[in-house]
N, C-alpha and C positions, 0 to 999 in steps of 0.2 A: 503494499501498499503506500501510496506517495502523498503526500501532502500538496495542493495544488494552491493556487490562485485564491478560486472563489471558495475554497475551504477555510481559509485565511479570511475572507472579506463575512461570510458568513459567520466564525468563531469572534467576528469583532464585533459583528452586527449582535450575537446571543451577549456578548462579555459587556456592549455599553462601552466599547473603546474607539476612539479614533485615533490611529494609526498613521502614521505616515508609510510613504513608500518604501524608506531604508528599513525601515520598523517592521513593514510587511516580509520585506524580503530576508530580514534577519531571523524574524519568529519563523518563515518556513523553512530555512536552514534548520535551527536547532530544533525542530519539531521533526522534520525529514532525522536529523544524528539520531535522536530519541526513538523512533520506529527502528532505525536500524541497528542499535543496539537491543533493544527488545526483540526482533529476528536474530540477533544474532544468541542470547539467551535462550530462547526456542529450538537451537540447534543441540544445544545439552542431553546428554541421554540422564535424564533422571528417574529411571524406571525403578532402580536398586536404593534409592533414596525415600527415604522415611518424611511424612509430610510434619510438619513442623507444627504443633499446637500451641506449644507454651516457650515463652522465650526463655523462661527462667523453669529450673527445676526443684525451687524452694516453693516449701507448699506453706500457706497461711503466714507469711513474716510480718505478724500482726504484734500490738504490745499491747497491753494491760492500760485505761483510761486512769490517770492519777492525777489527783491534784496535787499541783507544786506553785510554787510563789505564790501564794493566794495573797493578793492586797484587800486591806479591810474598806470598807464601804467610805468612811470617813477620810481612809491615806486617799483615796482614787479621786473625790470629789474635792479634795484639798486644791486643788491648784484649778478646778473648773472657773470659766470668769462667769457661769447663771448656772445656779442650781436652785432645786428644789429640795424637799427636805431629804430627799434620798436618791433622788435622781441628777443627771446631766438636764439643763433646759437647753434645745434649740432650737432655731428658725424650724418653721412647719414645712416640710420637703414635700406632702403627698397632701394634693388638694381633691378632696371626695367630694 
């Protein structure tokens, strides 16, 4: 398969791009090189290669949730520019 000028124009329209003639030529060359590399990869015999299901062989590499370095409410609100008894006061962000 070859990438031609018509396909580049169609892709340009679909992507809502405005490319110059030089950019179209460069993209056409690059896409043809990419297709050439994919065709080269398809020549490989992979019949004896098992499909890759997971990248890592590790299973459930998780940690327990632990509370650490907790700051009390008064310390957290100490430098607040505006505050209520137990909350930060901020400008309204959502208009319902």
